[in-house]
TORDOKOL-115406 format. One record per atom (N, C-alpha, C, CB): x, y, z; atom name; residue in one letter; residue number from 1. Coordinates in nm, 4 decimals, m for minus. Each point is the difference from the previous one (the first is absolute). Glycine has a CB too. Example, Ala and Ser with C-alpha at 12.3 -4.5 7.8 and 13.67 -1.06 7.14 Angstrom:
- 1.3190  m0.5690  0.7800  N  a  1
- m0.0890  0.1190  0.0000  CA  a  1
- 0.0900  0.1200  0.0000  C  a  1
- m0.1892  m0.1173  0.1246  CB  a  1
- 0.1542  0.2223  m0.1966  N  s  2
- 0.0820  0.1190  0.0060  CA  s  2
- m0.0770  0.1090  0.0730  C  s  2
- 0.1184  m0.0628  m0.2145  CB  s  2
***
This chain:
- 0.0917  m0.1268  m0.0030  N  x  1
- m0.0838  0.0978  0.0175  CA  x  1
- 0.1080  0.1986  0.0728  C  x  1
- m0.2350  m0.2971  0.0563  CB  x  1
- 0.1874  0.3623  m0.2344  N  x  2
- 0.0545  0.1180  m0.0249  CA  x  2
- m0.0559  0.1158  0.0652  C  x  2
- 0.0554  m0.0987  m0.1897  CB  x  2
- 0.0335  0.1361  0.3033  N  x  3
- m0.0185  0.1016  0.1049  CA  x  3
- 0.0828  0.0959  m0.0109  C  x  3
- m0.0730  m0.1395  0.1358  CB  x  3
- 0.0091  0.2907  m0.2013  N  x  4
- 0.1242  0.0662  0.1181  CA  x  4
- m0.0656  0.1366  0.0461  C  x  4
- 0.2479  m0.0944  m0.1280  CB  x  4
- m0.1250  0.0998  0.2668  N  x  5
- m0.0454  m0.0161  0.1510  CA  x  5
- 0.0335  0.1717  0.0424  C  x  5
- 0.0777  m0.3143  0.0628  CB  x  5
- m0.0909  0.4425  m0.1139  N  x  6
- 0.0316  0.1075  0.0700  CA  x  6
- m0.0200  0.1236  0.0937  C  x  6
- 0.0407  m0.1039  m0.1399  CB  x  6
- 0.0515  0.1557  0.2114  N  x  7
- 0.0435  0.0047  0.1187  CA  x  7
- 0.0608  0.1468  0.0226  C  x  7
- 0.0318  m0.2598  m0.0030  CB  x  7
- m0.0575  0.2807  0.1000  N  x  8
- 0.0827  0.1750  m0.0439  CA  x  8
- m0.0838  0.1345  0.0219  C  x  8
- 0.1195  m0.1188  m0.2090  CB  x  8
- m0.2814  0.1049  0.1973  N  x  9
- m0.0655  0.1020  m0.0246  CA  x  9
- m0.0255  0.0469  0.1380  C  x  9
- m0.0867  m0.0706  m0.2238  CB  x  9
- m0.0075  0.2351  0.1937  N  x  10
- 0.0111  m0.0053  0.1361  CA  x  10
- m0.0338  0.1936  m0.0070  C  x  10
- 0.2117  m0.2751  0.0767  CB  x  10
- m0.2411  0.3309  0.0415  N  x  11
- 0.0384  0.1340  m0.0335  CA  x  11
- 0.0984  0.0790  0.0951  C  x  11
- m0.2193  m0.0051  m0.1063  CB  x  11
- 0.2979  0.1372  m0.0730  N  x  12
- 0.0791  0.0273  0.0932  CA  x  12
- 0.0049  0.1189  m0.0379  C  x  12
- 0.1080  m0.1879  0.0573  CB  x  12
- m0.0262  0.2979  0.0436  N  x  13
- 0.0361  0.1366  m0.0500  CA  x  13
- m0.0104  0.0079  m0.1247  C  x  13
- 0.1334  0.0362  0.1539  CB  x  13
- m0.1474  0.1018  m0.2270  N  x  14
- 0.0369  0.0169  m0.1598  CA  x  14
- 0.1812  0.0303  0.0406  C  x  14
- m0.2904  0.1406  m0.1419  CB  x  14
- 0.4081  m0.1853  0.1021  N  x  15
- 0.1370  0.0389  m0.0051  CA  x  15
- m0.0034  m0.1118  0.0382  C  x  15
- 0.0778  0.2248  0.0268  CB  x  15
- m0.1205  m0.3230  0.0401  N  x  16
- 0.0376  m0.0708  0.0424  CA  x  16
- 0.0376  m0.2076  m0.0517  C  x  16
- m0.1092  0.2590  0.1337  CB  x  16
- 0.1415  m0.3299  m0.0991  N  x  17
- m0.0193  m0.1045  m0.0919  CA  x  17
- m0.0170  m0.1138  0.0543  C  x  17
- 0.1093  0.1007  m0.1384  CB  x  17
- m0.1242  m0.2178  0.0063  N  x  18
- m0.0650  m0.1377  0.0744  CA  x  18
- 0.0677  m0.1027  m0.1180  C  x  18
- m0.2804  0.0953  0.1307  CB  x  18
- 0.2454  m0.1637  m0.0849  N  x  19
- 0.0274  m0.1534  m0.0301  CA  x  19
- m0.0754  m0.1270  m0.0663  C  x  19
- 0.0948  0.0847  0.1727  CB  x  19
- m0.1477  m0.0646  m0.3176  N  x  20
- m0.0140  m0.0938  m0.0067  CA  x  20
- 0.0334  m0.1414  m0.0425  C  x  20
- m0.0771  0.1692  0.0318  CB  x  20
- 0.0072  m0.3260  m0.0071  N  x  21
- 0.0615  m0.0833  m0.0307  CA  x  21
- m0.0442  m0.1199  m0.0486  C  x  21
- 0.1008  0.1120  0.1219  CB  x  21
- m0.0821  m0.1949  m0.2408  N  x  22
- m0.0923  m0.0737  m0.0097  CA  x  22
- 0.0588  m0.1093  0.0135  C  x  22
- m0.1311  0.1226  m0.1103  CB  x  22
- 0.0270  m0.3126  0.1074  N  x  23
- 0.1066  m0.0439  0.0733  CA  x  23
- m0.1075  m0.0582  m0.1936  C  x  23
- 0.1518  m0.0097  0.4036  CB  x  23
- m0.1035  m0.1348  m0.4278  N  x  24
- m0.0381  m0.0905  m0.0885  CA  x  24
- 0.0099  m0.1314  m0.0327  C  x  24
- 0.0136  0.1635  m0.0342  CB  x  24
- m0.1032  m0.2187  0.0471  N  x  25
- m0.0513  m0.1115  0.0687  CA  x  25
- m0.0292  m0.0895  m0.1601  C  x  25
- m0.1240  0.1341  0.2780  CB  x  25
- 0.1686  m0.2999  m0.3243  N  x  26
- m0.1040  m0.0475  m0.1280  CA  x  26
- 0.0695  m0.0164  m0.1173  C  x  26
- m0.1865  0.1213  0.0789  CB  x  26
- 0.3233  m0.0243  m0.0895  N  x  27
- 0.0636  0.0785  m0.1308  CA  x  27
- 0.0990  m0.0610  m0.0038  C  x  27
- m0.0681  0.2127  m0.0005  CB  x  27
- 0.1343  m0.1582  m0.1081  N  x  28
- 0.1511  0.0320  m0.0604  CA  x  28
- 0.0687  0.0723  0.0565  C  x  28
- m0.0560  m0.0194  m0.1722  CB  x  28
- 0.0538  0.0372  0.2369  N  x  29
- 0.0183  0.1491  0.0040  CA  x  29
- 0.1324  0.1204  m0.0512  C  x  29
- m0.1464  m0.1093  0.1832  CB  x  29
- 0.2362  m0.0135  m0.2387  N  x  30
- 0.1188  0.1302  m0.0653  CA  x  30
- m0.0557  m0.0421  m0.1817  C  x  30
- 0.3071  m0.0080  0.2298  CB  x  30
- m0.4405  m0.0783  m0.2425  N  x  31
- m0.0576  0.1187  m0.1436  CA  x  31
- m0.1262  0.0165  m0.0058  C  x  31
- 0.1520  m0.0615  m0.1543  CB  x  31
- m0.1259  0.1872  0.2428  N  x  32
- m0.1050  0.0285  m0.0355  CA  x  32
- 0.0448  0.1682  0.0608  C  x  32
- m0.1736  m0.2709  m0.0036  CB  x  32
- 0.1019  0.3809  m0.0333  N  x  33
- 0.0198  0.1248  m0.0380  CA  x  33
- m0.0673  0.0765  0.1216  C  x  33
- 0.0096  m0.0479  m0.2667  CB  x  33
- 0.0244  0.1495  0.3572  N  x  34
- m0.0329  0.0427  0.1283  CA  x  34
- m0.0663  0.1106  0.0214  C  x  34
- 0.1608  m0.1008  0.0446  CB  x  34
- m0.2396  0.1275  m0.0338  N  x  35
- m0.0912  0.1239  m0.0146  CA  x  35
- m0.0622  0.0496  0.0994  C  x  35
- m0.0319  m0.0642  m0.1799  CB  x  35
- 0.0389  0.2438  0.2522  N  x  36
- m0.1423  0.0373  0.1041  CA  x  36
- m0.0434  0.0637  m0.1216  C  x  36
- 0.0512  0.0501  0.2900  CB  x  36
- m0.1917  m0.0560  m0.2188  N  x  37
- m0.0834  0.1819  m0.0551  CA  x  37
- m0.0557  0.0076  0.0309  C  x  37
- 0.0033  0.0588  m0.1341  CB  x  37
- m0.0599  0.0341  0.1358  N  x  38
- m0.1154  0.0644  0.0711  CA  x  38
- m0.1145  0.0158  0.0173  C  x  38
- 0.1108  0.0480  m0.0185  CB  x  38
- m0.2838  m0.0194  0.0629  N  x  39
- m0.0900  0.0133  m0.0160  CA  x  39
- m0.0525  0.1248  0.1139  C  x  39
- 0.0093  m0.2492  m0.1232  CB  x  39
- m0.0064  0.3404  0.0791  N  x  40
- m0.0897  0.1370  0.1076  CA  x  40
- m0.1634  0.0234  m0.0673  C  x  40
- 0.2692  0.1792  0.0465  CB  x  40
- m0.3149  m0.1676  0.0224  N  x  41
- m0.1628  0.0177  m0.0124  CA  x  41
- m0.0343  0.1167  m0.0960  C  x  41
- m0.0382  m0.0811  0.2481  CB  x  41
- m0.0417  m0.0101  m0.3500  N  x  42
- m0.1050  0.0941  m0.0565  CA  x  42
- 0.1485  m0.0331  m0.1677  C  x  42
- m0.1855  0.2560  0.2874  CB  x  42
- 0.2999  m0.3130  m0.2690  N  x  43
- 0.1444  0.0291  m0.0842  CA  x  43
- m0.0065  m0.1333  m0.0814  C  x  43
- 0.1711  0.1502  0.1887  CB  x  43
- m0.0622  m0.2038  m0.2970  N  x  44
- 0.0339  m0.1358  m0.0415  CA  x  44
- 0.0435  m0.0316  0.0392  C  x  44
- m0.0092  m0.0102  m0.1122  CB  x  44
- 0.0724  m0.0553  0.1762  N  x  45
- 0.1348  m0.1527  0.0231  CA  x  45
- 0.0669  0.0541  m0.0898  C  x  45
- m0.0992  m0.2497  0.0494  CB  x  45
- 0.3254  0.2485  0.0196  N  x  46
- 0.0360  0.1212  m0.0905  CA  x  46
- 0.1469  m0.0707  0.0244  C  x  46
- m0.1857  0.2604  0.0297  CB  x  46
- 0.2795  m0.2581  m0.0898  N  x  47
- 0.0616  m0.0975  0.0311  CA  x  47
- 0.1483  0.1103  0.1009  C  x  47
- m0.1163  m0.2161  m0.2616  CB  x  47
- 0.1473  0.1619  0.3918  N  x  48
- 0.0663  0.0285  0.0485  CA  x  48
- 0.1700  m0.0522  m0.0289  C  x  48
- m0.2342  0.0374  0.1205  CB  x  48
- 0.2981  m0.1177  m0.0839  N  x  49
- 0.1076  m0.0499  m0.0828  CA  x  49
- m0.0213  m0.0607  0.0119  C  x  49
- 0.1267  0.0623  m0.0211  CB  x  49
- 0.0119  m0.1741  m0.0660  N  x  50
- m0.0551  m0.1228  m0.0790  CA  x  50
- 0.1925  m0.0290  0.0044  C  x  50
- m0.3113  0.0622  m0.1986  CB  x  50
- 0.3597  m0.1978  0.2303  N  x  51
- 0.1200  m0.0638  0.0467  CA  x  51
- m0.0359  m0.1269  m0.1413  C  x  51
- 0.0364  0.0703  0.3463  CB  x  51
- m0.0063  m0.0381  m0.3733  N  x  52
- m0.0052  m0.1468  m0.1740  CA  x  52
- 0.1057  m0.1512  0.0515  C  x  52
- 0.0314  0.2552  m0.2733  CB  x  52
- m0.0234  m0.3080  0.2416  N  x  53
- 0.0360  m0.0867  0.0327  CA  x  53
- 0.1859  m0.0432  0.0631  C  x  53
- m0.2422  m0.0049  m0.1634  CB  x  53
- 0.2596  0.0864  0.0267  N  x  54
- 0.1536  0.0447  m0.0167  CA  x  54
- 0.1152  0.1329  0.0786  C  x  54
- m0.1237  m0.0978  m0.2197  CB  x  54
- 0.0081  0.1296  0.2866  N  x  55
- m0.0351  0.0987  0.1525  CA  x  55
- 0.0020  0.1602  m0.1443  C  x  55
- 0.2025  m0.1631  0.3429  CB  x  55
- m0.2370  0.1313  m0.3763  N  x  56
- 0.0000  0.2355  m0.1086  CA  x  56
- m0.0908  m0.0090  0.0735  C  x  56
- 0.0448  0.0902  m0.2997  CB  x  56
- m0.0626  0.0562  0.3183  N  x  57
- m0.1723  0.0664  0.0941  CA  x  57
- 0.0229  0.1430  m0.0983  C  x  57
- m0.0166  m0.0965  0.3574  CB  x  57
- m0.0893  0.1064  m0.3876  N  x  58
- m0.1011  0.0749  0.0004  CA  x  58
- m0.0688  0.0664  0.0746  C  x  58
- 0.0160  m0.1035  m0.1057  CB  x  58
- m0.0886  0.2433  0.1239  N  x  59
- m0.0873  0.0588  0.1067  CA  x  59
- m0.0609  0.0697  m0.0879  C  x  59
- 0.1176  0.0086  0.2107  CB  x  59
- m0.2435  0.0424  m0.1117  N  x  60
- m0.0611  0.1514  m0.0335  CA  x  60
- 0.0658  0.1060  m0.0634  C  x  60
- m0.1007  m0.0419  0.1744  CB  x  60
- 0.0567  0.1223  m0.2122  N  x  61
- 0.0164  0.1113  0.0192  CA  x  61
- 0.0674  0.0633  0.1540  C  x  61
- m0.1872  m0.0271  m0.1887  CB  x  61
- 0.1094  0.0211  0.2206  N  x  62
- m0.1019  0.0791  0.1496  CA  x  62
- 0.0220  m0.0885  0.0208  C  x  62
- m0.1785  0.1497  0.0105  CB  x  62
- 0.3060  m0.2407  0.0834  N  x  63
- 0.0681  m0.0564  0.0892  CA  x  63
- 0.1485  m0.0271  0.0122  C  x  63
- m0.2002  m0.0626  m0.0061  CB  x  63
- 0.2241  0.1509  m0.1388  N  x  64
- 0.0936  m0.0516  0.0028  CA  x  64
- 0.1194  0.1178  0.0952  C  x  64
- m0.1002  m0.1608  m0.2453  CB  x  64
- 0.1828  0.0499  0.2951  N  x  65
- 0.1216  0.1224  0.0734  CA  x  65
- m0.0713  0.0028  0.1608  C  x  65
- 0.0655  0.2098  m0.2589  CB  x  65
- m0.2010  m0.3064  0.2657  N  x  66
- m0.0239  m0.0573  0.1485  CA  x  66
- m0.0293  m0.0884  0.0082  C  x  66
- m0.0421  0.1279  0.0691  CB  x  66
- 0.0351  m0.2586  m0.1481  N  x  67
- m0.0355  m0.0595  m0.0064  CA  x  67
- 0.0398  m0.0861  m0.0011  C  x  67
- m0.0788  0.1006  m0.0335  CB  x  67
- 0.2038  m0.2388  0.0124  N  x  68
- 0.0087  m0.0776  m0.0120  CA  x  68
- 0.0141  m0.1598  0.0301  C  x  68
- 0.0080  0.2046  m0.0516  CB  x  68
- m0.0253  m0.3006  m0.0658  N  x  69
- m0.0952  m0.0908  m0.0379  CA  x  69
- 0.1400  m0.1421  m0.0139  C  x  69
- m0.2457  0.2060  m0.1531  CB  x  69
- 0.2513  m0.3223  0.2637  N  x  70
- 0.0290  m0.0403  0.0206  CA  x  70
- m0.0083  m0.1536  m0.0718  C  x  70
- m0.0061  0.2026  0.1503  CB  x  70
- 0.1066  m0.3044  m0.1372  N  x  71
- m0.0593  m0.1819  0.0738  CA  x  71
- 0.1058  m0.0692  0.0381  C  x  71
- m0.1861  m0.0554  m0.1529  CB  x  71
- 0.1230  m0.0496  0.2329  N  x  72
- 0.0944  m0.0952  0.0685  CA  x  72
- m0.0268  m0.1856  m0.1054  C  x  72
- m0.0377  0.1846  0.3182  CB  x  72
- 0.0333  m0.1391  m0.4258  N  x  73
- 0.0029  m0.2205  m0.0412  CA  x  73
- m0.0176  m0.0557  0.0766  C  x  73
- 0.1406  m0.0422  m0.1176  CB  x  73
- 0.0052  m0.0595  0.2730  N  x  74
- 0.0075  m0.0248  m0.0055  CA  x  74
- m0.1202  0.0179  0.1603  C  x  74
- 0.2119  m0.0384  m0.2335  CB  x  74
- m0.2991  0.0863  0.2630  N  x  75
- m0.0611  0.0620  0.1210  CA  x  75
- m0.1596  0.0330  m0.0828  C  x  75
- 0.2645  0.1264  0.1503  CB  x  75
- m0.2944  m0.1552  m0.3038  N  x  76
- m0.0824  0.0192  m0.1075  CA  x  76
- m0.0502  0.1465  0.1098  C  x  76
- m0.0734  m0.2990  m0.1654  CB  x  76
- 0.1033  0.3977  0.1414  N  x  77
- m0.0759  0.1452  0.0630  CA  x  77
- 0.0559  0.1810  m0.0917  C  x  77
- 0.0148  m0.1762  0.3046  CB  x  77
- m0.0768  0.1770  m0.3429  N  x  78
- 0.0164  0.1526  m0.0186  CA  x  78
- m0.0790  0.0525  0.0892  C  x  78
- 0.0459  0.0058  m0.2232  CB  x  78
- 0.0706  0.1086  0.2265  N  x  79
- m0.0357  0.1258  0.0778  CA  x  79
- m0.0659  0.1498  m0.0663  C  x  79
- 0.1976  m0.1156  0.1293  CB  x  79
- m0.2287  0.1854  m0.0699  N  x  80
- m0.0078  0.1442  m0.0254  CA  x  80
- 0.0387  0.1864  0.0937  C  x  80
- m0.1704  m0.2038  m0.1179  CB  x  80
- 0.2708  0.1229  0.1413  N  x  81
- 0.0711  0.1655  0.0686  CA  x  81
- m0.1164  0.1353  m0.0065  C  x  81
- 0.2801  m0.0705  m0.1193  CB  x  81
- m0.3101  0.1185  0.1941  N  x  82
- m0.0696  0.0975  m0.0783  CA  x  82
- m0.0324  0.1263  0.0905  C  x  82
- m0.0988  m0.1907  m0.1510  CB  x  82
- 0.2906  0.3157  0.1411  N  x  83
- 0.0027  0.1382  0.0569  CA  x  83
- m0.0830  0.0721  m0.0620  C  x  83
- 0.2032  m0.0062  0.0598  CB  x  83
- m0.1842  0.1300  0.0898  N  x  84
- m0.0593  0.1234  m0.1319  CA  x  84
- m0.0969  m0.0323  m0.0476  C  x  84
- 0.1746  0.0620  m0.0824  CB  x  84
- m0.2693  m0.0980  0.2653  N  x  85
- m0.1667  m0.0730  m0.1132  CA  x  85
- m0.0872  0.2003  0.0362  C  x  85
- m0.0771  m0.4427  0.1116  CB  x  85
- 0.0088  0.4451  m0.2552  N  x  86
- m0.0810  0.0811  m0.0475  CA  x  86
- m0.1103  m0.0223  0.0967  C  x  86
- 0.0844  0.0042  m0.2385  CB  x  86
- m0.2086  0.1096  0.2337  N  x  87
- m0.1470  m0.0566  m0.0077  CA  x  87
- m0.0352  m0.1781  m0.0638  C  x  87
- m0.0422  0.2953  m0.0472  CB  x  87
- 0.0858  m0.1474  m0.1277  N  x  88
- m0.0856  m0.1139  m0.1166  CA  x  88
- 0.1160  m0.1225  m0.0474  C  x  88
- m0.1755  0.2266  m0.1313  CB  x  88
- 0.1897  m0.2651  0.2669  N  x  89
- 0.0950  m0.0967  m0.0297  CA  x  89
- m0.1048  m0.1726  0.0466  C  x  89
- 0.2716  0.2186  0.0660  CB  x  89
- m0.3782  m0.1141  m0.0394  N  x  90
- m0.0895  m0.1063  0.1491  CA  x  90
- m0.0802  m0.0807  m0.1175  C  x  90
- m0.0702  0.1949  0.2733  CB  x  90
- 0.0497  m0.3092  m0.2639  N  x  91
- m0.0597  m0.0662  m0.0580  CA  x  91
- 0.0054  m0.1440  0.0308  C  x  91
- 0.0184  0.1754  m0.1326  CB  x  91
- m0.0671  m0.3066  0.0717  N  x  92
- m0.0136  m0.1219  0.0986  CA  x  92
- 0.1082  m0.1108  m0.1611  C  x  92
- m0.3526  0.0521  0.2186  CB  x  92
- 0.4522  m0.0586  m0.1670  N  x  93
- 0.1264  m0.0485  m0.0522  CA  x  93
- 0.0667  m0.1242  m0.0561  C  x  93
- m0.0091  0.1428  0.1293  CB  x  93
- m0.0340  m0.1658  m0.2286  N  x  94
- m0.0268  m0.1718  m0.0365  CA  x  94
- 0.1561  m0.0624  m0.0335  C  x  94
- m0.2760  0.0369  m0.1351  CB  x  94
- 0.2224  m0.1816  0.1083  N  x  95
- 0.1872  m0.0390  0.0363  CA  x  95
- m0.0990  m0.0799  m0.1795  C  x  95
- 0.2011  m0.0739  0.4069  CB  x  95
- m0.0931  0.0488  m0.5092  N  x  96
- m0.0130  m0.1163  m0.1000  CA  x  96
- 0.0713  m0.0406  m0.0485  C  x  96
- m0.1265  0.0416  m0.0334  CB  x  96
- 0.1150  m0.1474  m0.0246  N  x  97
- 0.1398  m0.0479  m0.0488  CA  x  97
- m0.0958  m0.0298  m0.1693  C  x  97
- 0.1882  m0.1466  0.2841  CB  x  97
- m0.0685  0.0761  m0.3673  N  x  98
- 0.0080  0.0286  m0.1100  CA  x  98
- 0.0862  m0.1370  m0.1199  C  x  98
- m0.0204  0.2770  0.1431  CB  x  98
- m0.0587  m0.3284  m0.1978  N  x  99
- 0.1585  m0.0908  m0.0749  CA  x  99
- m0.0833  m0.0045  m0.1294  C  x  99
- 0.1518  m0.2003  0.2050  CB  x  99
- m0.1201  0.1494  m0.2824  N  x  100
- m0.0253  m0.0595  m0.1247  CA  x  100
- 0.0019  m0.1766  m0.0206  C  x  100
- 0.1040  0.2425  m0.0658  CB  x  100
- m0.0807  m0.3480  0.0583  N  x  101
- 0.0225  m0.0919  m0.0072  CA  x  101
- m0.0769  m0.0971  m0.0546  C  x  101
- 0.1060  0.0870  0.1340  CB  x  101
- m0.0041  m0.1370  m0.2990  N  x  102
- m0.0463  m0.0603  m0.1061  CA  x  102
- m0.1406  0.0886  m0.0350  C  x  102
- 0.1232  m0.2483  0.0670  CB  x  102
- m0.0469  0.3483  m0.0947  N  x  103
- m0.1038  0.1011  m0.0560  CA  x  103
- m0.1378  m0.0188  0.0079  C  x  103
- 0.1548  0.0366  m0.1367  CB  x  103
- m0.2036  m0.0041  0.2956  N  x  104
- m0.0544  0.0297  0.0984  CA  x  104
- m0.0487  0.0948  0.0735  C  x  104
- 0.0857  m0.1246  m0.0358  CB  x  104
- m0.1256  0.2455  0.0243  N  x  105
- 0.0413  0.0884  0.0448  CA  x  105
- m0.0856  m0.0636  0.1961  C  x  105
- 0.0377  0.2176  m0.3054  CB  x  105
- 0.0384  m0.1837  0.3991  N  x  106
- m0.0390  m0.0144  0.1828  CA  x  106
- 0.0614  0.0763  0.0439  C  x  106
- m0.0319  m0.2010  0.0483  CB  x  106
- m0.1260  0.2702  0.0427  N  x  107
- m0.0120  0.1394  0.1232  CA  x  107
- m0.0645  m0.0323  0.0952  C  x  107
- m0.0079  0.1687  m0.1315  CB  x  107
- 0.0633  m0.1908  0.2341  N  x  108
- m0.0937  0.0064  0.0693  CA  x  108
- 0.0756  0.1312  0.1946  C  x  108
- m0.1241  m0.3353  m0.1860  CB  x  108
- 0.0233  0.3131  0.2284  N  x  109
- m0.0157  0.1720  0.0865  CA  x  109
- m0.0226  m0.0915  0.1465  C  x  109
- m0.1670  0.2365  m0.2076  CB  x  109
- 0.2297  m0.0959  0.2483  N  x  110
- m0.0664  m0.0037  0.2238  CA  x  110
- m0.1096  0.0612  m0.0226  C  x  110
- 0.2105  0.0553  0.1880  CB  x  110
- m0.1971  m0.0580  m0.0345  N  x  111
- m0.1502  0.0438  0.0097  CA  x  111
- m0.0437  0.2032  0.0580  C  x  111
- m0.0213  m0.3365  0.0828  CB  x  111
- 0.2070  0.3665  m0.0621  N  x  112
- m0.0071  0.1263  0.0370  CA  x  112
- m0.0103  0.0349  0.0976  C  x  112
- m0.0525  0.0162  m0.1355  CB  x  112
- 0.1412  0.0980  0.1304  N  x  113
- 0.0091  0.0417  0.1624  CA  x  113
- m0.0161  0.1793  m0.0110  C  x  113
- 0.2024  m0.2378  0.0959  CB  x  113
- m0.2420  0.2831  m0.0069  N  x  114
- m0.0272  0.1250  0.0760  CA  x  114
- 0.1453  0.1238  0.0227  C  x  114
- m0.2010  m0.1878  0.1335  CB  x  114
- 0.1934  0.2594  m0.1951  N  x  115
- 0.0818  0.0377  0.0039  CA  x  115
- m0.0999  0.1621  0.0134  C  x  115
- 0.2010  m0.2198  m0.1176  CB  x  115
- m0.1509  0.2801  0.1750  N  x  116
- m0.1186  0.0980  0.1032  CA  x  116
- 0.1842  0.1535  0.0204  C  x  116
- m0.2705  m0.3057  0.2386  CB  x  116
- 0.2444  0.4518  m0.2885  N  x  117
- 0.0623  0.0485  0.0335  CA  x  117
- m0.0283  0.1798  0.0086  C  x  117
- 0.1115  m0.2408  m0.0674  CB  x  117
- m0.1391  0.2338  0.2715  N  x  118
- m0.0546  0.1032  m0.0200  CA  x  118
- 0.0585  0.0953  0.1551  C  x  118
- m0.2257  m0.1306  m0.1849  CB  x  118
- 0.2246  0.1987  0.2133  N  x  119
- 0.0359  0.0989  0.1420  CA  x  119
- m0.0570  0.0013  0.0264  C  x  119
- 0.0942  0.1068  0.0068  CB  x  119
***
């Protein structure tokens, strides 16, 4: 059974930091590109950060220089370090695992973790 379990969300003041973690089970972790997405109320889900199976990274312009994505293949986890948080970063953050296997697109999602940025 495939599971992506996020943790680390919560309430933080503007300018503060949080570290989100996503633990994966049931997949061959090192063949998957891993991403963090977020969705704020009334808005579409958007890509925040991506780390490929080769550990190349890509970030949304809005988080560049503030967020860092990393992965630990041995621990089957992906982290999102979020610094200098802004109220507009508030959203539900979702972990995503994506791969192409034998020509088939495989896509898994976690249940999400809430990030609230407020004074």
